[in-house]
C-alpha positions in Angstrom: -11.1 8.9 28.3 -14.9 9.0 28.7 -17.0 6.4 30.5 -17.4 4.3 27.4 -13.6 4.3 26.8 -13.0 2.0 29.8 -15.0 -0.9 28.5 -12.9 -1.0 25.3 -10.0 -2.5 27.3 -12.0 -5.5 28.5 -12.5 -8.2 25.9 -15.9 -9.2 24.6 -17.3 -12.2 26.5 -17.4 -15.6 24.8 -21.2 -15.8 25.0 -24.2 -13.5 25.6 -25.0 -13.3 29.3 -27.9 -11.8 31.1 -27.2 -8.4 32.6 -29.7 -9.0 35.5 -28.2 -12.5 36.1 -24.7 -10.8 36.3 -26.1 -8.2 38.7 -27.4 -10.8 41.1 -24.2 -13.0 40.8 -22.1 -9.9 41.6 -24.4 -8.9 44.4 -24.4 -12.3 46.1 -21.0 -13.8 45.2 -18.8 -10.8 44.4 -15.4 -10.9 42.8 -15.3 -14.7 42.9 -18.7 -15.3 41.3 -18.6 -12.8 38.4 -15.5 -14.2 36.7 -16.9 -17.7 37.0 -20.2 -16.5 35.5 -18.4 -14.6 32.8 -15.7 -17.3 32.3 -13.1 -14.6 32.2 -9.7 -14.2 34.0 -9.7 -10.5 33.0 -12.7 -9.9 35.2 -11.1 -11.7 38.2 -7.9 -9.7 38.1 -9.8 -6.4 37.5 -12.2 -6.9 40.3 -9.5 -8.1 42.7 -7.5 -5.0 41.9 -10.1 -2.7 43.3 -11.8 -4.9 45.8 -8.7 -5.9 47.8 -7.5 -2.3 48.5 -11.0 -1.2 49.5 -11.3 -4.2 51.8 -8.0 -3.5 53.4 -8.9 0.1 53.9 -12.2 -0.9 55.6 -10.7 -3.5 57.9 -9.6 -1.1 60.6 -13.1 0.5 60.8 -14.9 -2.8 60.9 -17.8 -1.3 59.2 -20.6 -3.6 58.1 -22.2 -1.0 55.7 -19.0 -1.2 53.7 -19.8 -4.8 52.8 -23.2 -3.8 51.5 -21.7 -1.0 49.4 -19.0 -3.3 48.0 -21.6 -5.9 47.1 -23.8 -3.3 45.4 -20.7 -2.0 43.4 -19.9 -5.4 42.2 -23.5 -6.0 41.2 -23.5 -2.8 39.2 -20.2 -3.7 37.6 -21.6 -7.1 36.6 -24.7 -5.5 35.0 -22.6 -2.9 33.1 -20.0 -5.4 32.0 -22.7 -7.8 30.7 -24.7 -5.1 29.0 -21.7 -3.6 27.3 -20.3 -7.0 26.1 -23.7 -7.9 24.7 -23.9 -4.6 22.9 -20.4 -4.9 21.4 -21.1 -8.5 20.3 
């Protein structure tokens, strides 16, 4: 499965959303804000499935840079998800 094959499994969003808006929502509010912005339970469960294990792995180290990396990853996910959904619409 190529990089485009992953997005097929997520349903198209109900409305067009701004990719830059989704990036900043993901960056600032993470896995709680993006599903509210997208109005999608699929995104909540997907984000929770990869944020929770990463967070648990980073707890023993207590690394603050991990939080920045995680926020950036969620912002990039929001941008890519919105752009792909708008394209498939």
